[in-house]
VOGU-3710 file (C-alpha; in Angstrom, 3 decimals, decimal comma):
1> xxxxxxxxxx> 158,610/141,757/114,441  155,598/144,201/113,311  152,932/145,949/114,785  149,462/145,411/114,055  147,106/148,754/114,035  143,689/147,823/112,748  141,602/151,552/111,465  138,293/151,832/112,799  135,906/150,127/110,576  132,710/147,632/111,362
11> xxxxxxxxxx> 132,021/144,786/109,960  128,915/142,599/110,281  129,750/138,784/110,162  127,279/135,890/110,297  129,032/132,590/111,888  128,412/128,754/111,410  130,171/128,241/115,094  128,787/130,659/117,781  131,949/131,529/120,568  132,336/129,573/123,451
21> xxxxxxxxxx> 128,939/128,711/124,924  128,758/127,559/128,957  125,862/126,402/131,444  126,926/128,952/133,415  126,402/132,019/131,291  123,027/130,640/130,063  121,765/130,169/133,697  123,062/133,730/134,325  121,328/135,128/131,922  117,827/133,252/132,163
31> xxxxxxxxxx> 117,927/133,105/135,679  114,842/134,455/137,797  116,158/136,090/141,355  114,051/137,359/144,550  113,553/141,190/143,196  110,566/143,054/143,663  108,539/145,852/145,293  109,526/146,549/149,227  106,596/144,563/150,563  107,383/141,644/148,086
41> xxxxxxxxxx> 111,053/141,725/149,066  110,642/142,253/152,806  108,796/139,191/152,957  111,012/137,198/150,754  108,344/136,690/148,024  106,393/134,822/150,188  103,050/135,780/148,264  101,418/132,800/146,705  98,567/132,251/149,028  98,286/136,212/149,894
51> xxxxxxxxxx> 97,997/138,652/146,200  96,869/142,211/146,753  100,651/142,869/145,974  102,037/144,157/142,835  104,727/142,057/142,430  103,447/138,841/143,601  101,288/138,685/140,029  104,492/137,218/138,654  104,139/133,964/141,146  100,472/133,978/141,148
61> xxxxxxxxxx> 97,630/135,715/138,870  95,142/135,454/140,671  96,746/137,992/142,889  95,131/140,802/141,149  91,562/139,609/141,365  92,263/140,146/145,391  92,538/143,758/145,392  89,660/145,525/146,248  90,379/148,817/144,912  92,686/149,866/142,040
71> xxxxxxxxxx> 96,206/150,664/142,853  99,611/152,122/140,960  103,302/151,595/142,221  106,735/152,023/141,516  109,925/151,181/143,837  113,313/152,075/143,118  116,130/150,322/144,941  119,924/150,257/145,487  121,861/147,018/144,775  125,354/146,220/146,026
81> xxxxxxxxxx> 127,099/143,482/145,261  130,186/141,952/147,243  132,561/139,668/145,952  135,636/137,775/147,443  137,585/135,390/144,431  140,027/132,865/145,497  142,763/131,668/142,908  145,636/129,696/143,480  145,225/131,204/147,246  144,859/134,622/146,712
91> xxxxxxxxxx> 142,027/136,310/147,727  140,511/139,259/145,886  137,428/141,267/147,083  135,403/144,041/145,099  132,321/145,775/145,124  129,531/146,856/142,931  126,874/149,279/143,014  124,114/149,672/140,722  120,566/151,605/140,832  117,272/153,039/139,487
101> xxxxxxxxxx> 113,940/151,777/139,228  113,035/148,094/139,257  109,451/147,635/139,717  106,243/149,669/137,969  102,595/148,853/137,520  99,010/148,740/138,495  96,302/147,084/138,809  92,449/148,099/137,669  89,349/146,428/140,144  85,845/146,322/138,579
111> xxxxxxxxxx> 83,386/145,403/141,108  79,910/143,736/139,811  77,011/145,435/140,900  74,799/142,320/139,955  74,032/139,723/142,957  72,863/137,199/140,402  75,979/136,235/139,427  78,785/134,689/140,951  81,808/136,245/139,517  82,416/139,493/142,638
121> xxxxxxxxxx> 84,828/140,964/140,317  87,279/141,154/137,471  90,633/142,886/137,485  92,787/143,735/134,892  96,968/144,750/135,370  100,451/144,846/134,653  103,651/145,358/136,237  107,260/144,976/135,253  110,094/144,351/137,001  114,002/143,656/137,343
131> xxxxxxxxxx> 114,062/139,567/137,140  117,695/139,884/137,061  120,391/142,967/137,619  123,891/141,512/136,323  125,602/144,610/136,882  128,925/143,266/138,443  132,789/143,620/138,627  134,613/140,388/139,358  138,892/140,327/139,843  140,256/137,613/139,624
141> xxxxxxxxxx> 144,127/137,799/140,498  146,824/134,762/141,374  149,694/132,877/140,371  149,016/130,069/137,747  151,837/127,237/138,629  150,348/125,263/135,548  148,882/127,095/132,721  148,730/130,358/130,714  147,287/131,968/128,022  149,307/130,130/125,316
151> xxxxxxxxxx> 147,321/127,214/126,139  143,754/128,923/125,302  145,800/129,561/121,484  147,401/126,469/120,882  144,052/124,193/122,388  142,477/126,114/119,227  145,540/125,553/116,652  145,408/122,111/117,642  144,861/120,106/114,238  144,389/123,555/112,448
161> xxxxxxxxxx> 146,168/124,216/108,880  149,059/126,225/110,158  149,746/128,002/106,734  146,253/129,042/106,472  147,168/131,406/109,687  149,552/133,549/107,920  148,356/136,623/105,661  150,006/137,293/102,648  150,642/140,577/100,778  147,226/141,479/99,787
171> xxxxxxxxxx> 145,728/140,685/103,059  145,126/142,556/105,885  144,320/140,677/109,799  140,751/142,005/109,190  140,332/140,176/106,148  141,716/136,795/107,464  139,752/137,300/110,661  136,422/137,963/108,567  136,852/135,067/106,263  137,507/132,607/108,598
181> xxxxxxxxxx> 134,125/133,715/110,878  132,254/133,255/107,581  133,595/130,406/106,194  131,683/127,381/107,393  134,898/125,306/107,127  136,305/127,558/109,757  134,866/129,389/112,023  135,102/130,535/115,695  138,453/128,244/116,382  140,197/129,405/113,679
191> xxxxxxxxxx> 139,771/133,182/114,406  141,293/132,500/117,791  144,144/130,244/116,372  144,488/133,159/113,857  144,872/135,694/116,769  147,249/133,737/118,836  149,585/133,357/115,583  149,517/137,147/114,946  150,136/138,281/117,985  153,063/135,854/118,376
201> xxxxxxxxxx> 152,193/134,118/121,101  153,115/130,671/119,237  154,821/129,704/116,167  154,117/127,156/113,592  157,237/125,069/112,160  155,700/124,175/109,215  158,645/120,935/108,526  157,146/119,485/111,653  153,360/120,468/111,588  154,050/121,549/115,159
211> xxxxxxxxxx> 152,727/124,468/116,815  155,141/126,071/119,498  154,685/128,465/122,250  156,337/131,526/122,516  156,524/131,818/126,349  158,468/129,940/128,779  156,932/129,774/132,501  157,512/128,675/135,401  154,181/130,005/136,805  152,554/133,539/135,466
221> xxxxxxxxxx> 150,791/135,932/137,543  147,082/136,053/135,885  144,749/139,530/136,619  141,540/138,568/135,338  138,484/140,492/135,223  134,876/139,866/134,649  132,621/142,942/133,977  129,035/142,603/133,282  125,690/145,032/132,842  122,478/144,989/131,938
231> xxxxxxxxxx> 118,987/144,196/132,872  116,890/140,915/132,111  113,238/143,213/133,031  110,279/140,987/133,349  106,570/141,784/132,138  103,388/140,392/133,345  99,927/141,571/131,902  96,909/139,574/133,995  93,530/139,179/133,701  91,313/137,383/136,914
241> xxxxxxxxxx> 87,856/137,405/138,695  86,709/136,663/141,808  84,181/134,053/142,069  81,900/133,687/145,178  83,701/134,981/148,690  86,666/132,452/148,130  88,122/131,849/145,108  90,389/133,504/142,808  91,484/132,630/139,247  93,801/134,209/137,237
251> xxxxxxxxxx> 96,441/133,548/133,714  98,855/136,186/133,102  101,310/136,355/129,513  104,621/137,023/130,803  107,041/139,187/128,626  111,068/139,152/129,031  113,599/141,556/127,425  116,930/140,745/128,292  120,249/143,263/127,688  123,661/141,203/128,661
261> xxxxxxxxxx> 126,792/142,655/128,584  130,221/140,904/129,651  133,850/142,164/128,980  136,473/139,747/130,056  140,538/140,642/130,319  143,037/139,124/131,202  146,366/140,427/131,891  149,213/137,847/132,072  152,576/138,798/133,726  155,535/137,026/135,160
271> xxxxxxxxxx> 157,723/135,143/131,972  160,951/133,915/132,640  163,848/136,326/131,617  164,737/133,747/128,155  160,953/133,648/127,368  160,711/135,662/123,954  157,006/136,925/125,276  156,991/138,852/128,251  152,903/139,777/128,607  149,980/139,297/127,234
281> xxxxxxxxxx> 146,745/141,331/127,514  143,501/139,838/125,932  140,080/141,034/125,726  136,439/139,453/124,834  133,394/141,531/124,930  129,988/139,591/124,522  127,008/141,308/124,208  123,591/139,194/124,445  120,312/140,690/123,622  116,698/139,301/123,081
291> xxxxxxxxxx> 113,490/138,408/124,959  111,160/135,604/125,996  107,534/134,587/126,705  105,262/132,618/129,503  102,397/132,100/130,569  101,323/131,642/133,931  97,838/130,439/135,544  97,402/130,597/139,109  94,125/130,490/142,444  93,908/131,359/145,775
301> xxxxxxxxxx> 91,261/129,662/147,752  89,883/131,403/151,085  88,151/128,155/152,866  87,750/130,373/156,065  88,352/134,019/157,141  92,323/133,004/158,396  93,582/130,343/156,277  94,441/131,314/152,413  96,083/128,512/149,813  97,442/129,012/146,842
311> xxxxxxxxxx> 98,983/127,202/143,593  100,462/128,217/140,463  102,048/127,266/137,164  104,386/128,635/135,095  105,051/127,493/131,369  108,816/127,288/130,174  109,964/130,707/129,094  110,885/130,583/125,322  113,672/132,899/124,772  115,020/133,776/121,297
321> xxxxxxxxxx> 118,639/135,431/122,094  121,201/137,200/119,912  124,849/137,393/120,379  127,636/140,083/119,542  131,261/139,502/119,819  134,323/141,474/119,507  138,164/141,168/120,495  141,466/142,695/121,332  144,781/140,778/121,762  148,674/143,055/122,579
331> xxxxxxxxxx> 151,259/140,877/123,625  154,884/142,802/124,611  157,728/140,918/123,373  161,610/140,894/123,417  164,133/139,270/121,069  167,935/137,605/121,808  169,059/141,028/121,567  166,971/142,613/123,999  165,216/145,082/121,417  161,348/144,885/122,456
341> xxxxxxxxxx> 158,262/144,330/120,131  154,374/145,711/121,037  151,914/143,942/118,604  148,437/144,858/118,781  145,765/143,353/116,784  142,590/145,435/118,012  139,263/144,406/116,835  136,936/145,971/118,805  134,960/147,802/116,252  134,614/144,117/114,602
351> xxxxxxxxxx> 131,238/143,113/115,472  130,952/139,580/114,628  126,615/138,847/114,576  125,639/135,679/115,637  122,586/133,488/114,051  119,911/134,136/117,082  119,095/131,034/118,949  116,612/129,935/121,664  116,544/128,854/125,470  113,680/126,769/127,046
361> xxxxxxxxxx> 113,592/127,641/130,812  111,805/125,112/132,904  108,159/125,295/133,781  107,532/126,074/137,740  104,933/124,648/140,285  104,164/126,710/143,140  101,811/125,703/146,064  101,672/128,352/149,087  99,855/128,818/152,330  99,129/131,320/154,681
371> xxxxxxxxxx> 97,597/132,476/157,453  95,868/135,760/158,304  95,708/136,908/162,284  93,099/138,729/161,535  93,880/142,682/161,562  97,306/142,155/163,346  99,569/139,877/161,254  100,332/137,490/158,337  102,611/134,417/158,488  102,801/132,739/154,596
381> xxxxxxxxxx> 105,165/130,007/153,405  105,537/129,250/149,468  107,351/126,255/147,843  107,800/126,376/144,391  109,780/123,280/142,088  111,212/123,883/138,941  113,554/121,020/136,739  116,532/122,498/134,838  116,445/119,343/133,609  114,036/120,199/130,888
391> xxxxxxxxxx> 116,225/123,122/129,876  116,951/122,966/126,345  118,719/125,160/123,721  118,599/125,186/119,988  118,410/124,822/116,812  118,615/121,143/116,932  121,165/121,104/113,943  124,202/122,692/116,066  126,713/120,584/117,015  127,557/123,357/120,228
401> xxxxxxxxxx> 124,319/122,905/121,102  123,964/119,562/121,087  127,086/119,392/123,437  125,242/121,835/125,653  121,712/119,884/125,968  124,047/116,958/127,036  125,256/118,399/129,042  122,183/120,004/130,881  121,460/115,690/131,415  124,203/115,596/132,754
411> xxxxxxxxxx> 124,873/118,124/135,081  121,579/119,821/136,077  118,839/119,031/138,461  115,373/119,777/140,046  115,589/122,553/142,011  113,009/123,362/145,488  112,744/126,974/146,875  111,360/128,047/149,945  110,415/131,521/151,058  108,704/132,059/154,671
421> xxxxxxxxxx> 107,414/135,930/155,587  105,732/137,496/158,202  103,961/140,867/158,789  103,022/142,249/162,128  100,522/145,310/162,171  100,893/148,204/164,916  98,068/150,748/163,365  99,435/152,017/160,603  102,620/150,734/160,296  103,605/147,189/159,598
431> xxxxxxxxxx> 106,723/145,281/160,655  107,877/142,600/157,962  110,890/139,849/157,969  111,777/136,800/155,801  113,916/134,105/154,531  114,449/132,417/151,224  116,413/129,223/150,024  117,000/128,274/146,276  118,917/125,278/145,689  121,345/125,268/143,061
441> xxxxxxxxxx> 120,400/123,554/139,307  123,930/121,789/139,684  124,893/118,470/140,800  127,827/119,682/141,719  127,163/122,471/143,970  131,305/123,875/144,357  130,226/125,636/140,564  127,464/127,390/141,778  125,994/126,769/145,544  122,178/127,005/147,045
451> xxxxxxxxxx> 121,297/131,130/147,347  119,541/131,964/151,064  118,965/135,039/152,560  116,849/137,134/155,008  114,796/140,334/154,791  113,330/142,748/156,276  111,319/145,994/156,370  108,706/148,771/157,168  105,609/149,984/155,962  103,066/153,344/156,520
461> xxxxxxxxxx> 99,694/153,319/155,666  98,319/156,655/154,864  95,014/155,556/153,693  94,928/156,787/149,849  99,277/155,656/149,932  101,506/153,418/151,123  105,176/153,833/151,733  107,757/150,552/152,172  110,869/150,123/152,920  112,878/146,852/152,658
471> xxxxxxxxxx> 116,053/145,422/153,172  116,936/142,282/151,379  120,005/140,102/152,136  121,523/137,044/150,183  124,461/135,256/149,628  126,039/132,176/146,809  128,960/130,655/146,333  130,029/130,554/142,493  132,888/128,686/140,639  134,195/131,173/137,862
481> xxxxxxxxxx> 136,329/129,385/135,127  138,690/131,644/133,079  137,927/130,230/129,366  136,573/127,238/127,877  139,474/125,671/126,672  143,199/125,897/127,547  143,305/127,962/130,182  140,351/126,323/132,261  141,141/126,856/136,055  138,661/128,353/138,546
491> xxxxxxxxxx> 138,282/130,862/140,638  136,067/130,148/143,669  133,839/133,255/144,862  131,926/134,320/147,901  128,936/136,661/146,742  127,187/138,724/149,060  124,281/140,682/147,685  122,339/143,624/149,692  119,312/145,154/148,166  117,777/148,387/149,611
501> xxxxxxxx> 114,179/149,024/147,874  111,387/152,020/148,226  108,221/151,636/146,800  105,618/153,927/146,711  101,448/152,882/146,242  98,757/154,876/145,435  95,253/153,560/145,694  92,533/155,432/143,609
//
């Protein structure tokens, strides 16, 4: 038995085959959560017919034309995410907290003094806010009575030439790992098989052309961790105008900036005493970055002083993303004579850089209705529709993406979102509440459930400035699959989100 130690060195690779992608990851990266300034969150985002709010620009571009004066605003928030995973009957709670600025924007209003035209004013504006925060730490613990990590590596080894998995006297582990990644005839699957063989998770019997696991167990203990970080920021650049006294029209150019990092690790123990393999630690780090762009059009009508109607359309968001990937594998073994070995394959400094790919998210239609109770209050309702089957991953000549697009057709569906919010004013104080429900894009809601929740808030109007506070609560169930092949068992996760936001808006 030998110990493998790889010196610090970074090598950039270009691959023909991407590491395993899945629909869960794609949806997580591109999902648009209910997030914005305090007033917006307190009313659960039911602002499509109201406007006059910086975050509402993201759902209806006509919102900026509702402003009578120019305004600047920013928000800070803290997000607490609570997870409760269940894996083979074992429940594990975790909590993650993250905070910082989540919204900043401004609107500039230009009134028309010419009474001969029907255009009363125009407005330019921008608003940037966190569309999705990825900060979370999920722990999955339990005793798996069916399979272990050896199945992951054996699945990738199946059908491959076992003789290619060994290194010669003139090759390092790094050299072969790099070669497999760069070769169009090998790729990611060969890399995984190579790691398993070099860490002695399995052996190859050339006389039988057979791969044999070095792990003996009736059950294994899994300690699996999923640590994620980063954000998807959405920036809306808007132009709008008021026509006569009853119609507001607007258009947006939306830009998204994605930075997502995921570190998954599995510690596996519980092998039988006669097993050559005694402990395995496997870590993968994925870094995804890129951006997207979309267009948006909207209108708000006021048929009378009490009723407001809103409608908007958002085109698909076209993302171009890049992946970087690194791995670490360590095993502890003991032979029949009682000699212990520690085999380390540290490739965390070897960055696998993949060719960029595209994701097209579904378009969105939104209809909104609001009733204004004079200066006393507001009641508002929003409905939106997305067809997730219209999502697409490219390029089209990649077999991995062809398979994923087929999965989209089979597993995803149209999604409705409902939002209702209210506001009651007591002089310079405003009390707010809301409720939201967004359906799961999956046909099988056990994989990803609906997201729903309530919100509350209060606002203090100081004439030239406004301070708002809000609490947004949401919950969702999710199923986490440990690996895409071999060790494919899932853990159920009940997730609760709580976001506290403080906003300051200044009129000028």
